[in-house]
C-alpha positions, 0 to 999 in steps of 0.5 A: 500499499502506498502509505505503508511506503511513505513511512519508510522515507525520512520525512525530510525528503518528503517536504521540498520547498522552492521559492514562489518565482523561480530564478530565470535569466533572459538572453538575446542573441542576433542570428544571420547566414554570415555569424551571431552576435554575442549573447545580450544579458537581460538585467534580472526583473526587467519587463521586456516590451516592444519599445525596450526590444525595439530601442535597446536590444535591436537598435544598440545591441543586436542591429549594430554587430549585424551591420558591421558584418554584412557591411 
């Protein structure tokens, strides 16, 4: 029976805790036929919206490298 099996397991192994929200990491990269950019790490907790993606990730970090590579 299942209840009998639980009695054989140490109590501390039955109870697992973890933070409410798991840690996450957001990374962006530009990839083309010619080459890929370096990884761009987004600061933890930063909310990504269309304006941030366009004005920061694309305009300042990904597109300049791709333009340099493609000439």
